[in-house]
N, C-alpha and C positions, 0 to 999 in steps of 0.2 A: 281185486287182488293183483299184485305186481307179478308179471310174468317172469319167473325165476330162470328158467332154462329155455333158451331160444335155439331150436334145432332146425336142421335142413334135412330134406329127404335125400336118399342116395342119388336120385336123378338131378338134384340141384348141386352136386359136387362139381367144382370147376373142371372144365375139360382142357384148360390151357394154364400154363405157368405164365406169370407176368415178369417181363424183363425191364427193370427200372432204367437201364442204360438208354432205352429208346426215348425216354422223356426228360433226360438230364440235359441242361444247357451247356454242360462241360464234358468233354470227352475224358474217359478214365485214363490215367497215365499208363503207358505201355509197360509190360514186363521187360526187363533188361537182361542181356547176357552178362553173367557175373565176371567174365574176363574182359570183354570188349566194351561193356556198358552201352552197347547198341540195342535198340528195340528188337524184340524177337516176337514171332508169332506163336500160336499154340502148338505148331508142329515141333517146337523145341522140347515139348514135354511128352512126345509120342511114346517114349520108352516106358513111361509109367502110367499114362492115361489112354483109354481107347479113343479113336478118332471121333466117334459120335458125341462123347462128352466134351472133347476139345472144341467141337463145333458150337456147343452150347456156351462154353467158356468165352468164346470170342463173339458170340451173336449180338447183333444190335436190333434184332427184330423184337417188337413189343410183346408178341404172344408166341409161345412155344407149345406145340401140341403135346399132351400127355398120352402116351401110347395106351391102348386098351388093356394090355396085361398089367401095366402099372396101376391103372384105374381100378381094375379088379382086385388087386392086392390092397390098395389103399382103402377100398370100400369095406374091408374087414373092420375098420374102426372110424372111418370118415364118412360124412362130415362130423367134426367134433362139436360139442355144444359150446355156445356162448352163455355164460352163467352170470346172473345178477347176484352180487354178493350182499344180499339184504341183511344177513345176520351180522356181517362185518360192519356195514353201514350203521346199524342200530347200536352196536358196541361202541363205535367211534362217535356216535351222536352227530353225524355229519350230514349236511344236505346234499353232498356229492352223490352221484350215481356211479357205483363201482361195478364194472363187468370184467370177467376174466375168460379168456379163450382156453378151454381145458384140453391141453395136448397130452395130459397124463393118461388118457384113456387108451392110448395105443398099446399093443402087446408088450413093447419094451418099456412103457411107462413114461415116455417123453415125446418131444417133437422130432427126434432124430430119425425115426423110420421114414419120414416123408421123403428124405433124400436117399437114405440107405436102400430102400426098395428100388428107387429109380436108378441109382448107380449100379446096383447088382443086376438089374434088368439090362441096362445098356452094355455092361461088360459081358453078360452072357451072350447077347446078340453078336458082340464083336469077337466071340470065341475065347474069352478069358476062362481059365480053369480055376484060378485062385486069386483072392484079394488079400492084400496086406494093408494094415492100418494101425493107427495109434488110438489110444483113448485115455482120457484123464480120469474123470469120476466113474467111467464105465457106461455112461448112457449111450455114447456113440458106439462103443464096442459091442454092447448088447444089441443095439439096433442093427448093426451090420451083420452080426451073427444070425439074427432073425431073418434078415433079408437074404443072406446067402443060403440059409436053410430053405427058404421059399424058392429060390432060383437055382438050386442045385450046384452051388459053388463052394469050394473050400475057403476057409477064412482063417488068417493068422493075425493076431492082435497083440500089439506091444502096449501094455498098460503101465502108465506112470507108477513107479515102484511104491511111492508113499500111498497112493490110492489103491494099488493092488492089495496092500495089507490093511488099509482102512476099510475097504469095501469088499470083503470076500464073497458076498452073495451076488454082486454084480458079475464077478468072475465066474461063479457057479452058473449063472444064467447064460453067459456066453457059451460055456461048456455044454450045457443041456441042449443048446441049439447047434452043437457040433463044431464050434470054433476052438482053436488053440489059443490060449491066453498066456503071454510071457511077460514077467515083470521087467520094466525098462528103467535104467540101462541094463542090458543083458550082455552075456559073453558070446551071443550068437552072431553078432555083426561087428564089423570093424569100428563103426561109429560107437557102439556100446562099449566095446573093449577099450577104446581110447578114453572115454569118459571115466570108466572104472579105474583105469591106470592112474588118472589124475586125482580121482576122488573115489576110493572104494566104497564109501558110505553115501554116495550121491543119492538124494531122494528121487531124482528123476524130474523131468519136465516134459511138457508136450513137444517142445522143440527137439529134445533128444529122441523121444519116441517116434516122432515123424522121421528123423534121420534114419532110424533103424528100419522102419517100414518102407521107406523109399529105397533104401539100399537093397532090400530083399526083392522089391519089384524090379528094380533096374538090373539085377543079376539073374533073373529068371524069366525066360520068354513067355511062359504060360501064366505069369503073375502080373497083375496090375495093382496100382496103389489107389486107395479110396480114402477121401478126406471128409471129415464130418462137419467142417465149417470153412470159413475164410474165402474160398475161391468162388468166382461168379456163378458157376453152374450149381454149386451147393445152395447158395442163397436163392437162386432161381427156383429150385425145387421147393423151398420152404414158403414161397409166396402163396401157396395154397391156403396157408393159415389166414393171411390178411384178406385174401379174396373171399373166403367163406365168411370172415368176420364182417366184411363190408356188406354182404347180403343180409346177414343176421341183424346188424344195426339198422339197416334200411327197413327191415320188416317191422321194427318197433318204433320207427321214426326217431331214431337217435343219431346224433352226429358226434363223433369223438372229439373231445377238446384236449385231452391228454392221453397219450399212448406210451406205454412203458414196457421195456423188456430188459432182462439181464443181458450182459455182454461179456463173452469170453473171446470167441472168434468172430461173433456177430451174426450167426445164422438165425437164431430164434427171434432176435430183435428185428433183423431185416425181414424175416418171414411175416411178421405182424405189420410193420410200418411201411415197407416198400410200396405196397399197392395204394397207399394213401399219400405218397410223396408228391405225385402230380397235382393233388388237390392243394397241398401246401404251396407248391410252386405257383399255382394259379391264384393264390391270395387267401385261401381258406385258413382260418385261425386254428391250427392244431399244434400242440407242443409234443414233440417226441423226446422222451427221456431214456437214455441208455445208462444202465447201472452196472458197476463193476466193484470188485473188492479192493480195499486199500492195499492189500498185499500184492496185487498184480494190476497196477493202474495204467494200462496202456492209453486209455482215452484221456485221463485227467493229468497224467504226468509224462506220457510218451511224447516222442517227436515224430512229425510227419516227414518221414525219410524213406529212401530206398533201403531195404534190408532183405536178408535171407528169411525164408519161411521156416527154416530148421536150424538146429545148432551146428550140424556138421557142414553147413553151407553147400548142400547138394541141390537146392532149388534155384530157379531164376531169382533175380532181384525184383522185389515187389514194393511199390510205394504204399506205405501204410503208416498208421500211428504205431510206433514200436518202442519197446523198452530195450531192444537189442537182442539179437539171436542168442547171445551167450547168457542172457538173464535167466536165473533159476529162482523162482518164487518160493516162499515158505510153504509148508505142507498144510495149508488151510483145507477145510472140509469141502469147500466149493471147488472140487477138483476140475470141473469143466470150465472154470473161469481163470485158469492158470496159464494161459497162452501169452507169449511175449508180445504178440502183435494183434492188430485188428484187421478184419476183412478190408481189402482195398476199396470196395465200393462204400462200405460204412465209413471208412476213414475219409474218403473224398467228401461225403456229405457232412461229416463233422468239420472238416477244414473249411467248408463253405457256410458253416453256421446254421445248418438245417435242423440240428437237434442239440439238446443239452446232455451233458454227462455228469454223473456224480458217483462218488465212491463211498463205500460203507465198511466199517469193521464187522467182524464176525458176530459179536454179541448182540448188537442192535438188529442184525439180520435174523438171528435165531429167535430173538424176542418177537419180531414181526411174524416169523413162521409159526411160533407157538400161538400167537393171537389168532392167526388165520385158522390153524387146526382146531382151536377151541370154539371158534365161531362158525366157520364154514364146514368143518369136519374132515377135510382132506389134509394129510401131512405133506407139506411141500418139500421138494429137494432143496438143499442149501443154495444151489444156483438160482432157482426160481424165487427163493425167499428174498433175494436182493431186489427183484422187481416188486415184491409185496411190500418191502420196507418203503420203497419210494411211493407206492400207491397209498399206503397208510399216511405217510407224511403229507402227500398232496391232499388227501381227504381231510386231515386235521387242519391244514391251511384253509381249505374251503369252509370248514366250521368256524374258524377264527375270523374269516373275512365275510362270512355270511353268503357265500357263493354256492350255487348248485351247478356244478360242472360234471360233465361225463368223462369218467376215467376208465380206460380200457388197458388191461395188462395181459401179457402172455403167461399163462400158467404152464411153463415149459416142461414140467415133470414132477412126479410124486417123490416122496422121500422115504419110501418103504425100505430101501436098502441103506438108509443113512441113519439108522437108529443109534449106532455107536456114537455119532456126532451129537445127536440129541441127548444121549446119556451124559456126555461130557458137559453140554450146556446146562443141563439140569443140576449137575454136580458142581457147577461153577468152575469148571476146569478148562474152558475155552479161552485161549489167549487172543487178544486183539493185536494184530501185527500190521505195522506200516513199514513198507520197505524203505531202508535208509537212502537218502538222496545220494550219498557217496557211492553206494552199490549200483544205483541206477545210472549215475553218470559214468561209472567204470564200464558198464555194458554198452552205453551209448557211444563211448569213445572207440569201440571196436566196430562201429558201423562203417560200411564202405563209403568212401568219399566220391560222390558223383558230380562231375562238373555241370553247372547249370547250362 
């Protein structure tokens, strides 16, 4: 009998996070001062992040110890299972071996608590009383609400307005854990008021919500900002996914040939693949595939440029694949994949050709999600379904080419709070949307010009 679920004991959970920077042959481009365009260190962000997290942001050490209180909190659901998708394989009649790392078993239902718990802990140690943040689909917001509840911190969350109304039960979950959830753009902040003055019906974006959350943190000494993706320390915390996966694959004598993750800001993709990057650099044949929506295609249509991380231009300049900080995507249901830029480390690896990127429309993504739910039983989040779409396409290719390859993807979250989107898909009411090139070019023209 095929071993369907490969598990690890609590004692086998990694005790360190892996820092991919230590093994890269290229130094990451520095953050720049938005006025002088000169390189800056992490101390420039001390007003919004605690010193201990800024040390991780700038670290070049290969291994970073996970504190015992963080390990104790993570042990509530970790290690997570690696599951062989045998029913999906049978349905597809593929010789491929499909595995998924099931991050949906966390209390918040996604991979996001891996970094939320760590960030809440380091902030508590640093004396922070309250965290402010943004959220798209609500997975990050609910994860940080959970983590702040564990660590005794207050939490204020600016949720992209279109998702705030599309996903009311994510908002309810945040409130159950004691957080305050505000639709963004809001009238609470100068950044929000400026957006509403220009467009009272603005659906919001992650860039706008980030501006609001950063403004609140910068204006209050007892408050720090917490980010769910993009920055180095966030991706660092997520590597526990790939480190566990590496142990689980070794246990059954498997070597991954294709590794897949959906990509919005880059954290769940990086969490799965970063611990395997050194193997690819050493010559091992592994394909990494990052998947995004056609409605917000930073990987496939963005430019590798310096840009702001937020709409109001409050952050340092970050070199990343970007659609422009003023880019506002359509209100697709994969709200967690609606960020204008990509994590700088993921962008660097993309620029160096270490992985492939592809973009999908909503309807084929929801088709893949439905196939997965009907075969494997678990309903995926719309974000996760992007990775499933690519995994299915690769498995079909294996069938057509007669190849038995090992495919591993990150099941980054369940879709129990996304049933409204599934209702629309079943009713044939989901629109496929591809952002017009003219609109993308308009946003790109607003990028800062940095002399080489």
